[in-house]
MOPAC internal coordinates of N, CA, C and O (Angstrom, degrees):
PM7 1SCF
backbone

  N    0.0000 0     0.00 0     0.00 0    0    0    0
  C    1.4453 1     0.00 0     0.00 0    1    0    0
  C    1.5247 1   109.75 1     0.00 0    2    1    0
  O    1.2310 1   121.54 1   -38.31 1    3    2    1
  N    1.2961 1   114.66 1   141.69 1    3    2    1
  C    1.4590 1   122.03 1   177.97 1    5    3    2
  C    1.5257 1   107.08 1  -115.38 1    6    5    3
  O    1.2310 1   120.72 1   -49.25 1    7    6    5
  N    1.3181 1   116.23 1   130.75 1    7    6    5
  C    1.4719 1   121.46 1   178.91 1    9    7    6
  C    1.5168 1   107.61 1  -125.11 1   10    9    7
  O    1.2310 1   121.17 1   -51.16 1   11   10    9
  N    1.3244 1   115.37 1   128.84 1   11   10    9
  C    1.4717 1   121.24 1   177.74 1   13   11   10
  C    1.5182 1   108.92 1  -135.19 1   14   13   11
  O    1.2310 1   121.56 1   -32.62 1   15   14   13
  N    1.3180 1   114.63 1   147.38 1   15   14   13
  C    1.4588 1   120.65 1   174.16 1   17   15   14
  C    1.5155 1   108.08 1  -119.72 1   18   17   15
  O    1.2310 1   121.33 1   -43.55 1   19   18   17
  N    1.3305 1   115.05 1   136.45 1   19   18   17
  C    1.4584 1   121.92 1   179.32 1   21   19   18
  C    1.5262 1   106.69 1  -128.12 1   22   21   19
  O    1.2310 1   120.25 1   -54.75 1   23   22   21
  N    1.3144 1   117.13 1   125.25 1   23   22   21
  C    1.4568 1   121.48 1   176.58 1   25   23   22
  C    1.5167 1   108.20 1   -94.21 1   26   25   23
  O    1.2310 1   121.19 1   -59.87 1   27   26   25
  N    1.3264 1   115.32 1   120.13 1   27   26   25
  C    1.4609 1   121.36 1  -178.34 1   29   27   26
  C    1.5271 1   109.28 1  -112.12 1   30   29   27
  O    1.2310 1   120.09 1   -48.95 1   31   30   29
  N    1.3353 1   117.44 1   131.05 1   31   30   29
  C    1.4644 1   121.00 1  -177.89 1   33   31   30
  C    1.5303 1   111.36 1   -81.42 1   34   33   31
  O    1.2310 1   121.10 1  -119.77 1   35   34   33
  N    1.3367 1   115.51 1    60.23 1   35   34   33
  C    1.4661 1   121.28 1  -179.10 1   37   35   34
  C    1.5305 1   108.16 1  -149.73 1   38   37   35
  O    1.2310 1   119.93 1   -26.45 1   39   38   37
  N    1.3316 1   117.74 1   153.55 1   39   38   37
  C    1.4637 1   120.48 1   178.15 1   41   39   38
  C    1.5376 1   110.68 1   -64.23 1   42   41   39
  O    1.2310 1   121.37 1   -28.48 1   43   42   41
  N    1.3355 1   114.99 1   151.52 1   43   42   41
  C    1.4659 1   121.17 1  -178.92 1   45   43   42
  C    1.5254 1   111.76 1   -54.33 1   46   45   43
  O    1.2310 1   119.68 1   140.58 1   47   46   45
  N    1.3276 1   118.21 1   -39.42 1   47   46   45
  C    1.4668 1   121.28 1  -179.16 1   49   47   46
  C    1.5294 1   111.15 1   -60.67 1   50   49   47
  O    1.2310 1   120.48 1   138.76 1   51   50   49
  N    1.3313 1   116.69 1   -41.24 1   51   50   49
  C    1.4633 1   120.67 1   179.95 1   53   51   50
  C    1.5295 1   111.53 1   -68.12 1   54   53   51
  O    1.2310 1   120.42 1   139.35 1   55   54   53
  N    1.3282 1   116.79 1   -40.65 1   55   54   53
  C    1.4582 1   120.26 1   178.81 1   57   55   54
  C    1.5240 1   109.96 1   -65.63 1   58   57   55
  O    1.2310 1   120.38 1   137.77 1   59   58   57
  N    1.3377 1   116.87 1   -42.23 1   59   58   57
  C    1.4657 1   120.99 1   177.21 1   61   59   58
  C    1.5287 1   110.72 1   -56.42 1   62   61   59
  O    1.2310 1   120.65 1   132.23 1   63   62   61
  N    1.3115 1   116.36 1   -47.77 1   63   62   61
  C    1.4689 1   120.00 1   179.52 1   65   63   62
  C    1.5241 1   111.19 1   -60.94 1   66   65   63
  O    1.2310 1   120.21 1   138.68 1   67   66   65
  N    1.3269 1   117.19 1   -41.32 1   67   66   65
  C    1.4668 1   120.61 1  -179.61 1   69   67   66
  C    1.5240 1   112.10 1   -66.00 1   70   69   67
  O    1.2310 1   120.32 1   153.35 1   71   70   69
  N    1.3286 1   117.00 1   -26.65 1   71   70   69
  C    1.4632 1   121.44 1   179.92 1   73   71   70
  C    1.5173 1   114.01 1   -89.98 1   74   73   71
  O    1.2310 1   120.02 1   159.35 1   75   74   73
  N    1.3380 1   117.57 1   -20.65 1   75   74   73
  C    1.4678 1   119.25 1  -170.22 1   77   75   74
  C    1.5234 1   115.35 1  -123.32 1   78   77   75
  O    1.2310 1   119.20 1   166.29 1   79   78   77
  N    1.3081 1   119.13 1   -13.71 1   79   78   77
  C    1.4600 1   120.50 1   178.97 1   81   79   78
  C    1.5259 1   108.83 1   -95.34 1   82   81   79
  O    1.2310 1   120.41 1   -57.60 1   83   82   81
  N    1.3381 1   116.82 1   122.40 1   83   82   81
  C    1.4663 1   119.88 1  -175.78 1   85   83   82
  C    1.5209 1   114.36 1   -50.68 1   86   85   83
  O    1.2310 1   119.87 1   135.69 1   87   86   85
  N    1.3313 1   117.85 1   -44.31 1   87   86   85
  C    1.4715 1   119.11 1  -178.10 1   89   87   86
  C    1.5232 1   111.46 1   -66.38 1   90   89   87
  O    1.2310 1   119.75 1   148.41 1   91   90   89
  N    1.3237 1   118.09 1   -31.59 1   91   90   89
  C    1.4671 1   121.01 1   176.46 1   93   91   90
  C    1.5338 1   110.83 1   -73.39 1   94   93   91
  O    1.2310 1   120.27 1   140.26 1   95   94   93
  N    1.3407 1   117.08 1   -39.74 1   95   94   93
  C    1.4698 1   120.73 1   176.06 1   97   95   94
  C    1.5286 1   110.72 1   -61.47 1   98   97   95
  O    1.2310 1   120.73 1   145.94 1   99   98   97
  N    1.3313 1   116.20 1   -34.06 1   99   98   97
  C    1.4690 1   120.62 1   178.67 1  101   99   98
  C    1.5243 1   111.44 1   -68.04 1  102  101   99
  O    1.2310 1   119.97 1   158.80 1  103  102  101
  N    1.3354 1   117.66 1   -21.20 1  103  102  101
  C    1.4614 1   121.51 1   177.75 1  105  103  102
  C    1.5258 1   112.09 1   -71.95 1  106  105  103
  O    1.2310 1   120.02 1   152.81 1  107  106  105
  N    1.3392 1   117.57 1   -27.19 1  107  106  105
  C    1.4627 1   118.23 1  -171.75 1  109  107  106
  C    1.5280 1   115.90 1  -137.88 1  110  109  107
  O    1.2310 1   119.25 1   162.86 1  111  110  109
  N    1.3383 1   119.04 1   -17.14 1  111  110  109
  C    1.4606 1   118.32 1  -173.72 1  113  111  110
  C    1.5254 1   113.37 1  -112.52 1  114  113  111
  O    1.2310 1   119.92 1   119.42 1  115  114  113
  N    1.3046 1   117.75 1   -60.58 1  115  114  113
  C    1.4691 1   121.84 1  -178.06 1  117  115  114
  C    1.5231 1   108.59 1  -130.33 1  118  117  115
  O    1.2310 1   120.73 1   -18.15 1  119  118  117
  N    1.3300 1   116.21 1   161.85 1  119  118  117
  C    1.4687 1   119.99 1  -177.88 1  121  119  118
  C    1.5201 1   113.33 1   -76.24 1  122  121  119
  O    1.2310 1   120.48 1   150.53 1  123  122  121
  N    1.3311 1   116.69 1   -29.47 1  123  122  121
  C    1.4591 1   121.40 1  -178.87 1  125  123  122
  C    1.5200 1   107.81 1  -142.11 1  126  125  123
  O    1.2310 1   120.34 1   -54.61 1  127  126  125
  N    1.3372 1   116.95 1   125.39 1  127  126  125
  C    1.4568 1   121.43 1  -175.28 1  129  127  126
  C    1.5218 1   109.76 1  -131.25 1  130  129  127
  O    1.2310 1   121.10 1   -45.57 1  131  130  129
  N    1.3222 1   115.49 1   134.43 1  131  130  129
  C    1.4641 1   122.99 1   168.28 1  133  131  130
  C    1.5185 1   105.82 1  -120.72 1  134  133  131
  O    1.2310 1   120.11 1   -48.67 1  135  134  133
  N    1.3418 1   117.39 1   131.33 1  135  134  133
  C    1.4542 1   120.57 1  -177.88 1  137  135  134
  C    1.5175 1   109.90 1  -145.67 1  138  137  135
  O    1.2310 1   120.75 1   -59.50 1  139  138  137
  N    1.3157 1   116.17 1   120.50 1  139  138  137
  C    1.4631 1   123.35 1   174.63 1  141  139  138
  C    1.5254 1   105.98 1  -102.03 1  142  141  139
  O    1.2310 1   120.40 1   -83.77 1  143  142  141
  N    1.3234 1   116.83 1    96.23 1  143  142  141
  C    1.4561 1   123.54 1  -169.22 1  145  143  142
  C    1.5326 1   111.67 1   -81.09 1  146  145  143
  O    1.2310 1   121.29 1  -106.97 1  147  146  145
  N    1.3270 1   115.13 1    73.03 1  147  146  145
  C    1.4643 1   122.56 1   173.76 1  149  147  146
  C    1.5198 1   106.80 1  -157.09 1  150  149  147
  O    1.2310 1   119.80 1   -28.99 1  151  150  149
  N    1.3313 1   117.99 1   151.01 1  151  150  149
  C    1.4577 1   118.89 1   178.30 1  153  151  150
  C    1.5374 1   110.99 1   -54.31 1  154  153  151
  O    1.2310 1   121.12 1   -50.86 1  155  154  153
  N    1.3119 1   115.45 1   129.14 1  155  154  153
  C    1.4632 1   121.55 1  -176.44 1  157  155  154
  C    1.5173 1   113.21 1    91.76 1  158  157  155
  O    1.2310 1   120.21 1   169.25 1  159  158  157
  N    1.3342 1   117.20 1   -10.75 1  159  158  157
  C    1.4647 1   121.47 1   179.71 1  161  159  158
  C    1.5202 1   111.11 1   -72.63 1  162  161  159
  O    1.2310 1   121.20 1   -23.59 1  163  162  161
  N    1.3070 1   115.32 1   156.41 1  163  162  161
  C    1.4553 1   120.76 1  -178.98 1  165  163  162
  C    1.5137 1   112.68 1   -96.50 1  166  165  163
  O    1.2310 1   121.46 1   -20.85 1  167  166  165
  N    1.3260 1   114.80 1   159.15 1  167  166  165
  C    1.4626 1   122.02 1   176.02 1  169  167  166
  C    1.5212 1   108.29 1  -140.10 1  170  169  167
  O    1.2310 1   120.97 1   -42.47 1  171  170  169
  N    1.3261 1   115.75 1   137.53 1  171  170  169
  C    1.4658 1   121.68 1   175.88 1  173  171  170
  C    1.5180 1   108.36 1  -131.66 1  174  173  171
  O    1.2310 1   121.30 1   -45.57 1  175  174  173
  N    1.3337 1   115.11 1   134.43 1  175  174  173
  C    1.4583 1   122.21 1   178.75 1  177  175  174
  C    1.5162 1   107.20 1  -124.86 1  178  177  175
  O    1.2310 1   120.56 1   -54.21 1  179  178  177
  N    1.3452 1   116.53 1   125.79 1  179  178  177
  C    1.4567 1   121.79 1   179.85 1  181  179  178
  C    1.5198 1   109.43 1  -126.66 1  182  181  179
  O    1.2310 1   121.46 1   -42.31 1  183  182  181
  N    1.3456 1   114.81 1   137.69 1  183  182  181
  C    1.4606 1   121.10 1  -179.34 1  185  183  182
  C    1.5181 1   110.24 1  -114.11 1  186  185  183
  O    1.2310 1   120.81 1   -19.48 1  187  186  185
  N    1.3164 1   116.06 1   160.52 1  187  186  185
  C    1.4665 1   121.15 1  -176.73 1  189  187  186
  C    1.5198 1   112.86 1   -65.26 1  190  189  187
  O    1.2310 1   119.52 1   161.68 1  191  190  189
  N    1.3265 1   118.52 1   -18.32 1  191  190  189
  C    1.4666 1   120.77 1   178.51 1  193  191  190
  C    1.5287 1   112.34 1   -83.54 1  194  193  191
  O    1.2310 1   120.14 1  -176.23 1  195  194  193
  N    1.3364 1   117.33 1     3.77 1  195  194  193
  C    1.4597 1   121.74 1   178.50 1  197  195  194
  C    1.5167 1   114.21 1    96.28 1  198  197  195
  O    1.2310 1   120.17 1   169.59 1  199  198  197
  N    1.3268 1   117.27 1   -10.41 1  199  198  197
  C    1.4653 1   119.87 1   178.79 1  201  199  198
  C    1.5213 1   109.75 1   -67.42 1  202  201  199
  O    1.2310 1   120.83 1   -36.97 1  203  202  201
  N    1.3303 1   116.02 1   143.03 1  203  202  201
  C    1.4547 1   122.12 1   178.82 1  205  203  202
  C    1.5229 1   108.36 1  -143.72 1  206  205  203
  O    1.2310 1   120.80 1   -46.57 1  207  206  205
  N    1.3325 1   116.07 1   133.43 1  207  206  205
  C    1.4682 1   121.27 1   177.91 1  209  207  206
  C    1.5111 1   108.55 1  -130.72 1  210  209  207
  O    1.2310 1   121.69 1   -32.49 1  211  210  209
  N    1.3296 1   114.38 1   147.51 1  211  210  209
  C    1.4623 1   121.16 1  -179.31 1  213  211  210
  C    1.5201 1   109.59 1  -124.71 1  214  213  211
  O    1.2310 1   121.33 1   -29.42 1  215  214  213
  N    1.3281 1   115.06 1   150.58 1  215  214  213
  C    1.4588 1   120.72 1  -178.68 1  217  215  214
  C    1.5277 1   109.23 1  -146.47 1  218  217  215
  O    1.2310 1   121.40 1   -13.26 1  219  218  217
  N    1.3296 1   114.93 1   166.74 1  219  218  217
  C    1.4543 1   122.05 1   174.34 1  221  219  218
  C    1.5176 1   108.36 1  -123.90 1  222  221  219
  O    1.2310 1   120.55 1   -51.76 1  223  222  221
  N    1.3269 1   116.56 1   128.24 1  223  222  221
  C    1.4617 1   122.33 1   179.06 1  225  223  222
  C    1.5305 1   108.20 1   -69.38 1  226  225  223
  O    1.2310 1   120.81 1   -48.58 1  227  226  225
  N    1.3411 1   116.05 1   131.42 1  227  226  225
  C    1.4664 1   119.89 1  -179.83 1  229  227  226
  C    1.5210 1   113.18 1  -110.77 1  230  229  227
  O    1.2310 1   120.02 1   156.79 1  231  230  229
  N    1.3267 1   117.57 1   -23.21 1  231  230  229
  C    1.4561 1   120.09 1  -177.73 1  233  231  230
  C    1.5195 1   110.38 1  -156.49 1  234  233  231
  O    1.2310 1   120.87 1   -39.15 1  235  234  233
  N    1.3440 1   115.94 1   140.85 1  235  234  233
  C    1.4610 1   121.61 1   175.32 1  237  235  234
  C    1.5280 1   108.62 1  -141.66 1  238  237  235
  O    1.2310 1   120.43 1   -57.39 1  239  238  237
  N    1.3194 1   116.78 1   122.61 1  239  238  237
  C    1.4517 1   124.12 1   170.60 1  241  239  238
  C    1.5253 1   104.37 1  -124.24 1  242  241  239
  O    1.2310 1   120.63 1   -80.66 1  243  242  241
  N    1.3210 1   116.39 1    99.34 1  243  242  241
  C    1.4618 1   123.16 1  -169.22 1  245  243  242
  C    1.5296 1   112.60 1   -43.29 1  246  245  243
  O    1.2310 1   121.47 1   -53.76 1  247  246  245
  N    1.3385 1   114.80 1   126.24 1  247  246  245
  C    1.4603 1   126.07 1   178.71 1  249  247  246
  C    1.5253 1   113.74 1    61.56 1  250  249  247
  O    1.2310 1   119.79 1  -166.43 1  251  250  249
  N    1.3389 1   118.00 1    13.57 1  251  250  249
  C    1.4587 1   121.37 1   179.34 1  253  251  250
  C    1.5279 1   113.45 1  -127.17 1  254  253  251
  O    1.2310 1   120.94 1   132.45 1  255  254  253
  N    1.3508 1   115.81 1   -47.55 1  255  254  253
  C    1.4617 1   119.45 1  -171.74 1  257  255  254
  C    1.5207 1   110.49 1  -150.35 1  258  257  255
  O    1.2310 1   121.66 1   -37.60 1  259  258  257
  N    1.3292 1   114.42 1   142.40 1  259  258  257
  C    1.4609 1   122.20 1  -178.79 1  261  259  258
  C    1.5280 1   106.07 1  -146.91 1  262  261  259
  O    1.2310 1   120.07 1   -51.24 1  263  262  261
  N    1.3268 1   117.46 1   128.76 1  263  262  261
  C    1.4595 1   120.46 1   179.79 1  265  263  262
  C    1.5256 1   109.10 1  -135.36 1  266  265  263
  O    1.2310 1   121.61 1   -31.49 1  267  266  265
  N    1.3388 1   114.52 1   148.51 1  267  266  265
  C    1.4599 1   119.45 1   176.17 1  269  267  266
  C    1.5204 1   110.04 1  -150.79 1  270  269  267
  O    1.2310 1   121.30 1   -19.08 1  271  270  269
  N    1.3351 1   115.12 1   160.92 1  271  270  269
  C    1.4599 1   122.27 1   176.18 1  273  271  270
  C    1.5126 1   108.64 1  -116.01 1  274  273  271
  O    1.2310 1   120.55 1   -47.42 1  275  274  273
  N    1.3244 1   116.56 1   132.58 1  275  274  273
  C    1.4514 1   120.75 1   175.10 1  277  275  274
  C    1.5279 1   108.38 1   -68.06 1  278  277  275
  O    1.2310 1   119.86 1   -43.68 1  279  278  277
  N    1.3188 1   117.87 1   136.32 1  279  278  277
  C    1.4620 1   122.04 1  -179.29 1  281  279  278
  C    1.5205 1   112.94 1   -72.38 1  282  281  279
  O    1.2310 1   119.83 1   163.55 1  283  282  281
  N    1.3395 1   117.93 1   -16.45 1  283  282  281
  C    1.4655 1   120.81 1  -179.19 1  285  283  282
  C    1.5317 1   111.60 1   -94.33 1  286  285  283
  O    1.2310 1   120.59 1  -154.85 1  287  286  285
  N    1.3447 1   116.48 1    25.15 1  287  286  285
  C    1.4614 1   122.39 1   177.38 1  289  287  286
  C    1.5228 1   113.72 1    62.44 1  290  289  287
  O    1.2310 1   120.14 1  -153.83 1  291  290  289
  N    1.3283 1   117.34 1    26.17 1  291  290  289
  C    1.4653 1   121.24 1   176.38 1  293  291  290
  C    1.5203 1   111.65 1   -86.15 1  294  293  291
  O    1.2310 1   119.81 1  -170.47 1  295  294  293
  N    1.3255 1   117.97 1     9.53 1  295  294  293
  C    1.4585 1   120.82 1   174.18 1  297  295  294
  C    1.5106 1   114.23 1   100.01 1  298  297  295
  O    1.2310 1   122.17 1     9.18 1  299  298  297
  N    1.3205 1   113.44 1  -170.82 1  299  298  297
  C    1.4586 1   122.40 1  -176.55 1  301  299  298
  C    1.5216 1   110.14 1  -111.76 1  302  301  299
  O    1.2310 1   120.99 1   -29.67 1  303  302  301
  N    1.3325 1   115.71 1   150.33 1  303  302  301
  C    1.4578 1   123.50 1   176.35 1  305  303  302
  C    1.5240 1   107.68 1  -125.08 1  306  305  303
  O    1.2310 1   120.54 1   -50.45 1  307  306  305
  N    1.3261 1   116.58 1   129.55 1  307  306  305
  C    1.4592 1   122.55 1   176.41 1  309  307  306
  C    1.5211 1   108.45 1  -119.47 1  310  309  307
  O    1.2310 1   120.30 1   -52.71 1  311  310  309
  N    1.3171 1   117.03 1   127.29 1  311  310  309
  C    1.4637 1   123.02 1   179.44 1  313  311  310
  C    1.5247 1   107.94 1  -117.11 1  314  313  311
  O    1.2310 1   120.41 1   -56.86 1  315  314  313
  N    1.3194 1   116.82 1   123.14 1  315  314  313
  C    1.4602 1   121.37 1  -179.87 1  317  315  314
  C    1.5204 1   108.83 1  -124.09 1  318  317  315
  O    1.2310 1   120.67 1   -45.83 1  319  318  317
  N    1.3269 1   116.32 1   134.17 1  319  318  317
  C    1.4619 1   122.66 1  -179.04 1  321  319  318
  C    1.5199 1   109.91 1  -111.83 1  322  321  319
  O    1.2310 1   121.01 1   -47.96 1  323  322  321
  N    1.3291 1   115.68 1   132.04 1  323  322  321
  C    1.4598 1   121.68 1   175.94 1  325  323  322
  C    1.5187 1   108.64 1  -132.45 1  326  325  323
  O    1.2310 1   121.13 1   -38.29 1  327  326  325
  N    1.3327 1   115.44 1   141.71 1  327  326  325
  C    1.4546 1   120.05 1   175.55 1  329  327  326
  C    1.5273 1   109.24 1   -65.86 1  330  329  327
  O    1.2310 1   121.05 1   -35.01 1  331  330  329
  N    1.3203 1   115.60 1   144.99 1  331  330  329
  C    1.4582 1   122.74 1   178.77 1  333  331  330
  C    1.5245 1   106.47 1  -139.15 1  334  333  331
  O    1.2310 1   120.40 1   -27.89 1  335  334  333
  N    1.3029 1   116.85 1   152.11 1  335  334  333
  C    1.4728 1   120.50 1   179.35 1  337  335  334
  C    1.5246 1   111.68 1   -56.43 1  338  337  335
  O    1.2310 1   120.16 1   152.20 1  339  338  337
  N    1.3460 1   117.30 1   -27.80 1  339  338  337
  C    1.4622 1   121.74 1  -178.87 1  341  339  338
  C    1.5279 1   113.40 1  -100.67 1  342  341  339
  O    1.2310 1   119.71 1  -170.68 1  343  342  341
  N    1.3341 1   118.16 1     9.32 1  343  342  341
  C    1.4655 1   121.11 1  -179.95 1  345  343  342
  C    1.5143 1   111.38 1   140.30 1  346  345  343
  O    1.2310 1   120.98 1    62.93 1  347  346  345
  N    1.3270 1   115.72 1  -117.07 1  347  346  345
  C    1.4659 1   121.78 1  -177.86 1  349  347  346
  C    1.5152 1   109.79 1  -133.17 1  350  349  347
  O    1.2310 1   121.08 1   -46.80 1  351  350  349
  N    1.3196 1   115.54 1   133.20 1  351  350  349
  C    1.4617 1   120.85 1   174.92 1  353  351  350
  C    1.5241 1   107.37 1   -95.95 1  354  353  351
  O    1.2310 1   120.95 1   -62.50 1  355  354  353
  N    1.3161 1   115.79 1   117.50 1  355  354  353
  C    1.4556 1   123.00 1   177.49 1  357  355  354
  C    1.5224 1   107.96 1  -100.12 1  358  357  355
  O    1.2310 1   120.24 1   -60.19 1  359  358  357
  N    1.3265 1   117.15 1   119.81 1  359  358  357
  C    1.4568 1   122.15 1   176.64 1  361  359  358
  C    1.5175 1   107.77 1  -106.52 1  362  361  359
  O    1.2310 1   121.05 1   -53.33 1  363  362  361
  N    1.3202 1   115.60 1   126.67 1  363  362  361
  C    1.4575 1   122.41 1  -179.61 1  365  363  362
  C    1.5256 1   107.48 1  -115.78 1  366  365  363
  O    1.2310 1   120.49 1   -56.63 1  367  366  365
  N    1.3264 1   116.68 1   123.37 1  367  366  365
  C    1.4544 1   122.27 1   175.52 1  369  367  366
  C    1.5179 1   106.39 1  -121.57 1  370  369  367
  O    1.2310 1   121.18 1   -52.54 1  371  370  369
  N    1.3315 1   115.35 1   127.46 1  371  370  369
  C    1.4589 1   118.91 1  -177.83 1  373  371  370
  C    1.5143 1   111.06 1  -150.66 1  374  373  371
  O    1.2310 1   121.57 1   -17.92 1  375  374  373
  N    1.3182 1   114.60 1   162.08 1  375  374  373
  C    1.4582 1   119.49 1   178.87 1  377  375  374
  C    1.5227 1   111.74 1   -96.20 1  378  377  375
  O    1.2310 1   120.06 1   177.31 1  379  378  377
  N    1.3336 1   117.48 1    -2.69 1  379  378  377
  C    1.4638 1   123.26 1   178.17 1  381  379  378
  C    1.5247 1   107.37 1  -141.16 1  382  381  379
  O    1.2310 1   118.87 1   -35.45 1  383  382  381
  N    1.3294 1   119.76 1   144.55 1  383  382  381
  C    1.4675 1   121.06 1  -174.04 1  385  383  382
  C    1.5281 1   115.58 1   -77.24 1  386  385  383
  O    1.2310 1   118.89 1   179.93 1  387  386  385
  N    1.3045 1   119.72 1    -0.07 1  387  386  385
  C    1.4624 1   121.58 1  -172.35 1  389  387  386
  C    1.5212 1   113.76 1   -59.71 1  390  389  387
  O    1.2310 1   119.57 1   131.27 1  391  390  389
  N    1.3164 1   118.42 1   -48.73 1  391  390  389
  C    1.4617 1   121.08 1  -174.55 1  393  391  390
  C    1.5234 1   111.37 1   -70.43 1  394  393  391
  O    1.2310 1   119.87 1   131.41 1  395  394  393
  N    1.3330 1   117.86 1   -48.59 1  395  394  393
  C    1.4669 1   118.69 1  -176.17 1  397  395  394
  C    1.5175 1   111.80 1   -67.76 1  398  397  395
  O    1.2310 1   119.78 1   149.88 1  399  398  397
  N    1.3134 1   118.03 1   -30.12 1  399  398  397
  C    1.4589 1   120.04 1   174.93 1  401  399  398
  C    1.5198 1   109.65 1   -61.43 1  402  401  399
  O    1.2310 1   120.72 1   135.41 1  403  402  401
  N    1.3280 1   116.23 1   -44.59 1  403  402  401
  C    1.4594 1   120.18 1   177.71 1  405  403  402
  C    1.5216 1   110.60 1   -62.59 1  406  405  403
  O    1.2310 1   120.32 1   139.21 1  407  406  405
  N    1.3347 1   116.99 1   -40.79 1  407  406  405
  C    1.4595 1   119.68 1   179.12 1  409  407  406
  C    1.5195 1   111.26 1   -64.53 1  410  409  407
  O    1.2310 1   120.21 1   137.34 1  411  410  409
  N    1.3175 1   117.20 1   -42.66 1  411  410  409
  C    1.4566 1   119.53 1   178.44 1  413  411  410
  C    1.5176 1   111.47 1   -58.57 1  414  413  411
  O    1.2310 1   120.62 1   136.63 1  415  414  413
  N    1.3248 1   116.43 1   -43.37 1  415  414  413
  C    1.4537 1   121.18 1  -177.14 1  417  415  414
  C    1.5222 1   112.69 1   -70.68 1  418  417  415
  O    1.2310 1   120.50 1   154.65 1  419  418  417
  N    1.3227 1   116.66 1   -25.35 1  419  418  417
  C    1.4579 1   119.53 1  -173.28 1  421  419  418
  C    1.5347 1   113.36 1  -116.86 1  422  421  419
  O    1.2310 1   119.83 1  -171.18 1  423  422  421
  N    1.3179 1   117.93 1     8.82 1  423  422  421
  C    1.4545 1   120.82 1  -175.42 1  425  423  422
  C    1.5248 1   112.89 1   -57.36 1  426  425  423
  O    1.2310 1   120.09 1   138.98 1  427  426  425
  N    1.3220 1   117.43 1   -41.02 1  427  426  425
  C    1.4566 1   119.05 1  -179.76 1  429  427  426
  C    1.5257 1   111.49 1   -67.35 1  430  429  427
  O    1.2310 1   120.41 1   143.56 1  431  430  429
  N    1.3303 1   116.82 1   -36.44 1  431  430  429
  C    1.4674 1   119.78 1   177.49 1  433  431  430
  C    1.5199 1   109.94 1   -66.53 1  434  433  431
  O    1.2310 1   120.03 1   140.88 1  435  434  433
  N    1.3153 1   117.54 1   -39.12 1  435  434  433
  C    1.4585 1   122.18 1   178.88 1  437  435  434
  C    1.5164 1   110.61 1   -58.94 1  438  437  435
  O    1.2310 1   120.29 1   135.46 1  439  438  437
  N    1.3212 1   117.05 1   -44.54 1  439  438  437
  C    1.4502 1   121.49 1  -177.41 1  441  439  438
  C    1.5200 1   112.13 1   -69.31 1  442  441  439
  O    1.2310 1   120.28 1   153.32 1  443  442  441
  N    1.3126 1   117.07 1   -26.68 1  443  442  441
  C    1.4595 1   120.86 1  -175.35 1  445  443  442
  C    1.5233 1   113.33 1   -92.62 1  446  445  443
  O    1.2310 1   119.89 1   165.90 1  447  446  445
  N    1.3160 1   117.82 1   -14.10 1  447  446  445
  C    1.4718 1   120.90 1  -175.50 1  449  447  446
  C    1.5074 1   109.75 1   -76.28 1  450  449  447
  O    1.2310 1   120.10 1   180.00 1  451  450  449

């Protein structure tokens, strides 16, 4: 398991929207996103290079926690948001480094969107 914390200088509500609203995810993560934000809902992420990944939502606690499993057996990703004096602390726990690497690279864009 890989655990990372990212401090984002934005309110928790804004970070939640950037992580869970397809049009906001398209601003910083993938070029085309479909997300059914409920346990059992599907998620699809498509990039301009032709890559496409699919996932299934496993848990949603509005503005607090969001978890999903990659459909290609690349493991589970858990995103937890906590208020911090400097904004929002995003904790990412995953069994594969793919998601948190993307978050690290795009954290500043996430906070500014």
